[in-house]
C-alpha positions in Angstrom: 9.9 17.9 -4.5 13.3 19.2 -4.6 13.4 21.8 -1.6 14.0 20.6 1.8 13.6 23.3 4.2 17.2 23.7 5.8 19.1 26.4 7.9 22.1 26.6 9.4 21.9 30.5 10.8 22.8 31.9 13.2 23.1 36.0 14.4 26.4 37.1 13.5 26.3 38.4 17.4 25.7 35.0 18.6 28.6 32.6 20.0 30.2 31.3 16.5 29.8 27.2 16.8 29.6 24.2 14.4 26.4 24.7 12.6 26.7 20.9 10.3 26.6 17.5 12.1 27.5 14.2 11.4 24.5 13.6 13.6 21.2 13.8 14.2 20.3 17.1 16.0 18.9 16.9 19.5 15.5 18.6 19.1 15.6 20.5 22.5 12.7 20.4 24.5 11.0 23.2 22.5 11.1 22.4 19.2 8.6 20.3 17.0 10.0 16.7 16.5 10.0 15.4 12.6 7.2 12.5 13.2 5.8 15.1 12.8 6.5 16.0 9.6 6.6 13.9 6.0 9.7 12.4 4.8 10.5 13.3 1.6 8.9 10.9 -0.6 5.4 11.9 1.1 6.5 15.4 1.6 3.7 18.5 0.7 4.5 20.5 -2.5 3.7 23.8 -4.0 3.3 27.2 -2.7 1.9 28.4 0.5 -2.3 29.6 0.0 -3.6 33.0 0.2 -4.9 31.5 3.6 -1.6 31.9 5.6 -0.9 34.9 8.5 0.0 38.5 7.3 2.9 38.6 5.5 6.1 39.1 7.3 7.6 43.4 7.4 10.1 44.6 5.4 12.1 45.0 8.7 12.0 41.4 10.7 12.9 40.0 6.2 15.7 42.4 6.8 16.7 41.3 10.0 16.7 37.8 8.9 18.8 38.4 5.8 21.3 40.1 7.8 21.2 36.7 10.1 21.4 34.3 7.3 23.4 35.8 5.3 26.5 37.0 7.8 25.4 33.6 9.9 26.3 30.1 9.2 23.2 29.9 7.1 25.4 30.9 4.2 27.8 28.9 4.7 25.8 25.8 3.3 23.3 27.5 1.5 25.1 30.1 0.2 25.0 33.7 0.5 21.2 34.9 -0.6 20.5 31.1 -0.3 21.3 29.9 -3.7 22.1 27.0 -2.9 25.1 24.5 -2.6 26.2 20.8 -2.6 26.0 20.8 0.8 22.5 22.3 1.2 19.7 22.9 -1.3 18.1 26.5 -3.4 15.9 28.2 -1.1 14.6 30.5 -3.5 12.1 28.9 -4.6 8.5 28.1 -4.2 8.4 24.0 -3.7 8.8 22.9 0.2 9.3 19.7 1.1 9.9 20.1 5.3 6.7 22.5 5.9 3.8 24.5 3.8 5.6 27.0 2.6 4.1 29.2 5.9 6.3 31.6 8.2 4.8 28.5 11.1 5.8 25.8 9.0 9.6 27.4 8.4 9.8 28.2 12.2 8.9 24.8 13.2 11.5 23.3 10.4 14.4 25.5 12.0 13.4 24.9 15.2 13.4 21.3 14.8 16.0 20.9 12.4 16.4 18.4 9.6 17.8 14.7 10.6 20.2 13.2 8.0 17.9 10.7 7.1 15.5 13.0 6.4 16.8 14.9 3.7 15.4 15.4 0.4 18.8 14.0 -1.1 21.3 11.7 0.4 24.4 13.3 -0.8 24.2 16.6 1.5 26.9 15.9 3.9 25.6 16.8 7.3 22.1 17.1 9.3 20.3 20.6 10.2 21.0 21.2 13.4 17.7 22.7 15.5 17.5 25.9 16.6 18.1 24.6 19.8 21.3 23.3 19.7 22.5 26.7 17.9 20.6 28.2 20.3 18.6 30.7 18.2 16.4 32.8 20.3 13.1 32.6 19.3 13.6 36.3 17.5 16.3 34.5 15.6 14.2 31.8 14.3 11.8 34.3 13.5 13.8 36.7 11.5 14.6 33.8 9.8 12.2 32.0 9.0 10.5 35.5 7.4 13.6 36.0 5.1 13.5 32.1 3.9 9.6 32.7 3.3 10.5 36.1 1.5 12.9 34.1 -1.0 9.8 32.2 -2.4 7.3 35.6 -3.4 
C-alpha cells in the first residue's frame, strides 16, 4: 500500500489557481465522496485485472500527459509523476485509493483525497477535488488515462 492516487493537475489553458490545500477538499455535487473509498489501512492493492475496460487511446494519454506535466500535478508529483516529499510516485502498479482502472482513477481525481486519508501523514496537503480545481470531464478523463498509463 505505498501508492495513493493524488492529483493536482490543471490543463495549461485553465486559470491558474492553488492546487494544494491545508483543508479537506470540497467534493462538489458531481463527485464521489471518500466514504466510498477504503482508508489506506484497508486499501486495495495490486494491479488492475484484465477485465477492465479498453485501454485509452494514445491521443487521450498524450493530452493527459500535457495537462499533468504543464499543470499543477507536476508541482507536487514532479514532471513524469516520479514523486516528491509532497506527493507519491504514480508510476508503479500499486493502488491505495482505487482499483487502478481508468474509471477508478477518475473517481479519485473527481473526489480528491482529504489530508486524513493520505497514505503518508507527512504529505503536507490534501488533494483538491476536480470540482474545486474547475477541471472539466475531458481533462479528468485525460489525466486519468495518463496516470493509468504510467503503471503499464
